[in-house]
C-alpha positions as CSV (number, residue, x, y, z in Angstrom):
1,M,10.3,-186.0,171.2
2,R,8.8,-184.3,174.3
3,K,8.4,-180.9,174.3
4,S,9.7,-178.9,177.6
5,F,7.5,-177.2,179.9
6,I,8.9,-174.6,182.5
7,A,6.0,-173.3,184.9
8,G,6.1,-170.8,187.5
9,N,4.3,-170.8,190.7
10,W,3.9,-167.3,192.3
11,K,2.8,-169.1,195.7
12,M,1.2,-166.2,198.0
13,N,3.1,-163.1,196.6
14,T,3.0,-160.1,194.4
15,D,0.3,-157.2,194.1
16,V,-1.5,-155.7,191.4
17,H,1.2,-153.8,190.2
18,S,3.9,-156.2,190.5
19,S,2.1,-159.1,189.5
20,V,1.3,-157.5,186.0
21,K,5.0,-155.9,185.9
22,L,6.4,-159.7,186.2
23,A,4.1,-160.9,183.6
24,E,5.1,-158.4,181.0
25,G,8.8,-158.9,181.7
26,V,8.3,-162.7,181.3
27,V,6.1,-162.2,177.8
28,S,9.1,-160.0,176.9
29,G,12.0,-162.0,178.0
30,C,10.6,-165.2,176.4
31,K,8.8,-163.9,172.9
32,D,11.4,-165.9,171.0
33,V,11.5,-169.2,172.4
34,A,7.9,-169.3,174.0
35,G,5.6,-172.2,171.9
36,S,7.7,-172.8,169.6
37,K,10.6,-174.0,171.2
38,V,9.3,-174.6,174.7
39,D,6.2,-174.4,176.6
40,V,5.8,-171.8,179.2
41,A,3.3,-170.9,182.0
42,V,2.6,-168.6,184.8
43,C,0.5,-169.3,188.0
44,P,-0.4,-166.0,190.3
45,P,-2.6,-166.1,192.7
46,F,-6.3,-166.4,192.5
47,V,-6.6,-162.4,193.1
48,Y,-4.4,-161.6,190.1
49,L,-5.2,-164.2,187.5
50,Q,-7.6,-161.8,185.6
51,Q,-4.9,-158.7,185.5
52,V,-2.1,-161.0,185.0
53,S,-4.3,-163.3,182.0
54,K,-4.7,-159.3,180.0
55,A,-1.0,-159.0,180.2
56,L,-0.6,-162.5,178.7
57,Q,-2.5,-161.5,175.9
58,S,-1.3,-162.0,172.5
59,S,1.7,-163.9,173.8
60,H,2.3,-168.0,173.9
61,I,2.9,-167.8,178.1
62,A,-0.4,-169.6,179.4
63,L,-1.8,-169.3,182.7
64,G,-2.3,-171.6,185.6
65,S,-4.4,-171.6,189.0
66,Q,-2.4,-172.6,191.7
67,D,-5.3,-174.7,193.1
68,I,-8.6,-176.0,192.3
69,Y,-11.7,-177.0,193.7
70,F,-13.5,-180.4,192.6
71,E,-17.3,-179.5,192.3
72,Q,-18.5,-177.6,190.2
73,K,-20.6,-174.6,191.7
74,G,-22.3,-174.8,195.0
75,A,-22.1,-173.2,198.5
76,F,-18.4,-174.0,199.1
77,T,-17.1,-170.7,200.4
78,G,-13.6,-169.4,199.6
79,E,-13.1,-172.1,196.6
80,I,-12.7,-171.7,193.3
81,S,-14.3,-174.1,190.1
82,A,-12.9,-175.3,187.1
83,A,-15.4,-172.9,185.1
84,M,-14.2,-169.9,186.9
85,L,-10.3,-170.5,186.0
86,K,-11.5,-170.9,182.7
87,D,-13.6,-168.3,182.4
88,V,-10.3,-166.0,183.8
89,G,-8.2,-167.5,181.1
90,C,-6.3,-170.9,182.8
91,A,-5.1,-173.5,180.8
92,Y,-3.2,-175.2,183.5
93,A,-4.2,-175.9,187.4
94,L,-1.4,-177.3,190.0
95,C,-3.2,-179.9,192.0
96,G,-1.5,-181.2,195.0
97,H,1.5,-179.0,195.4
98,S,3.6,-179.9,198.7
99,E,2.4,-176.9,200.2
100,R,-1.2,-177.9,200.1
101,R,-0.2,-181.4,201.1
102,H,1.7,-180.8,204.1
103,V,0.7,-177.2,205.1
104,I,-2.9,-176.9,204.4
105,G,-3.4,-180.7,204.7
106,E,-4.5,-181.8,201.4
107,T,-5.0,-186.0,201.2
108,D,-4.1,-188.1,198.3
109,E,-8.2,-188.7,197.4
110,L,-8.9,-185.2,197.6
111,I,-6.0,-184.4,195.0
112,N,-7.5,-187.2,192.9
113,K,-10.6,-185.3,193.2
114,K,-9.0,-182.5,191.8
115,V,-7.3,-184.1,188.8
116,H,-10.4,-185.3,187.5
117,A,-12.3,-181.9,188.0
118,A,-9.3,-180.1,186.4
119,I,-9.5,-182.4,183.2
120,L,-14.0,-182.1,183.2
121,G,-13.5,-178.9,183.5
122,G,-11.5,-178.4,180.2
123,L,-8.0,-177.7,181.8
124,L,-4.6,-179.4,182.2
125,P,-3.8,-180.5,185.8
126,I,-0.3,-180.7,187.1
127,L,0.0,-183.0,190.1
128,C,2.4,-182.6,192.0
129,V,4.3,-185.8,194.2
130,G,7.3,-186.1,196.3
131,E,8.7,-187.5,199.8
132,L,9.4,-185.3,203.0
133,L,12.9,-185.1,203.8
134,D,12.5,-187.8,207.2
135,E,11.1,-190.2,204.0
136,R,14.0,-189.6,201.9
137,K,16.2,-190.8,204.8
138,A,14.3,-193.5,205.8
139,N,14.9,-194.9,201.8
140,K,10.8,-194.3,201.3
141,T,11.1,-192.1,198.5
142,D,9.7,-194.9,196.2
143,E,7.1,-195.6,198.3
144,V,5.8,-192.4,198.8
145,V,5.7,-191.5,195.3
146,T,4.1,-194.9,193.8
147,R,1.6,-193.6,196.3
148,Q,0.9,-190.2,195.3
149,M,0.8,-191.4,191.9
150,K,-1.5,-194.4,191.9
151,K,-4.0,-192.6,194.2
152,G,-3.7,-189.4,192.4
153,L,-4.5,-190.7,189.0
154,A,-7.1,-193.2,190.2
155,G,-9.9,-193.9,188.4
156,L,-8.0,-191.6,185.0
157,I,-8.6,-193.7,181.6
158,A,-5.9,-193.9,179.3
159,E,-7.4,-191.1,177.1
160,K,-7.8,-188.0,179.6
161,M,-3.8,-188.9,180.6
162,S,-2.3,-186.4,177.9
163,A,-3.8,-184.1,179.8
164,V,-2.1,-184.6,182.8
165,T,1.8,-183.5,183.7
166,I,3.3,-184.9,186.8
167,A,5.5,-182.4,188.7
168,Y,8.0,-184.3,191.3
169,E,9.1,-181.9,194.1
170,P,10.8,-183.2,196.7
171,V,9.8,-181.2,200.1
172,W,13.3,-181.2,201.8
173,A,14.0,-179.1,198.4
174,I,11.4,-176.6,198.2
175,G,12.5,-173.1,199.3
176,T,15.3,-174.6,201.6
177,G,18.1,-173.0,199.0
178,L,18.9,-177.6,198.9
179,T,18.5,-179.1,195.3
180,A,18.1,-182.7,194.9
181,T,21.1,-183.6,192.6
182,P,20.7,-184.2,188.6
183,Q,21.0,-187.7,189.7
184,Q,18.4,-187.9,192.3
185,A,15.9,-185.9,190.0
186,Q,16.5,-188.3,187.1
187,E,16.3,-191.5,189.1
188,V,12.6,-190.6,190.6
189,H,11.5,-189.5,187.3
190,A,12.5,-192.9,185.4
191,L,10.6,-194.1,188.4
192,I,7.4,-192.1,187.5
193,R,7.7,-193.2,183.9
194,K,7.9,-196.5,184.9
195,L,5.0,-196.4,187.0
196,V,2.8,-194.5,184.0
197,A,3.8,-197.4,181.8
198,Q,2.7,-200.0,184.4
199,M,-0.6,-198.3,185.1
200,Y,-1.5,-197.5,181.5
201,D,1.4,-198.4,178.6
202,R,4.7,-197.1,177.5
203,K,3.4,-194.8,174.3
204,I,1.6,-192.6,177.2
205,A,4.8,-193.2,179.6
206,D,6.6,-192.0,176.5
207,A,4.7,-189.2,175.8
208,I,4.0,-187.7,179.5
209,R,6.3,-184.7,180.9
210,I,7.5,-185.1,184.3
211,Q,8.6,-181.4,185.8
212,Y,11.2,-181.0,188.8
213,G,10.5,-178.4,191.3
214,G,12.5,-177.9,194.0
215,S,15.1,-174.4,194.4
216,V,15.4,-174.2,190.8
217,K,17.6,-171.8,189.4
218,P,19.5,-170.1,186.4
219,D,23.2,-171.7,187.8
220,N,21.1,-175.7,188.0
221,A,18.5,-175.7,185.5
222,G,20.7,-176.5,182.4
223,E,21.8,-179.7,184.2
224,L,18.7,-180.5,185.8
225,M,17.1,-180.3,182.1
226,S,20.2,-182.5,181.0
227,Q,18.4,-185.8,182.2
228,E,16.9,-188.0,180.3
229,D,13.4,-187.9,182.0
230,V,13.2,-184.4,183.1
231,D,11.1,-182.5,180.5
232,G,10.6,-179.0,182.5
233,L,10.8,-177.3,185.6
234,L,7.9,-176.1,188.5
235,V,9.6,-173.3,189.5
236,G,8.9,-171.2,192.8
237,G,11.1,-168.3,194.5
238,A,13.3,-167.7,191.0
239,S,10.0,-167.1,189.0
240,L,9.3,-164.2,190.7
241,K,12.5,-162.6,189.2
242,T,12.2,-162.0,185.5
243,E,15.5,-162.4,184.9
244,D,15.9,-165.3,186.8
245,F,12.9,-167.2,185.4
246,V,13.7,-165.7,181.7
247,A,17.1,-167.5,182.0
248,I,15.8,-170.5,183.5
249,V,13.3,-171.4,180.2
250,K,16.1,-170.3,178.3
251,A,18.0,-172.9,179.8
252,S,15.6,-175.5,178.8
253,V,15.8,-174.8,175.3
């Protein structure tokens, strides 16, 4: 039985005060279920990781980063290494979020390096995959997700797969108010699990957790989580409101 995993991606939002207040609210609101019934993580902006880490101390809420660089150290101005993220308390690292792919321009090959770097550095990568609206309309969802999965996990041996979470986020549903229907989400999640079984084996495929991300709200979280292959949620805008995020976490139990 796969344990549900809910993560909040705060993106480029909050300040010192509001990030700490939000983290404290999540800790308080989720104290009865986090850890025991569901895994929970929050991913604040880099500059607030230390403050949020302190707010999460002695709780079962994990800290995640919104990105990671693939080199261990050196002359890479503006980048953050796995060791730095571990140093401030991170357990997870998002790799290949759609905004990194389609706004910043990251390639599958770069994202693959980040997945490897995260694992090498002792972090748990959340590999994000998903199609654009034009790709969905052109019936290319399976093709796009298959490519992103195979290239994103290239060179990763079976023994390392237990560290990986996959997040399916249809790009057309992120921040738009549109949400994939539970059936659409299930279809792609089932495809992802099938791909993992083909790339590795059925045991690994049955164990890996696959999150859904894309305009998740308290009123649709339960139905999404009811799908057989939806094991968690990667929450954007709703993770910035304590009440909404806590409600989503509790809907997944």
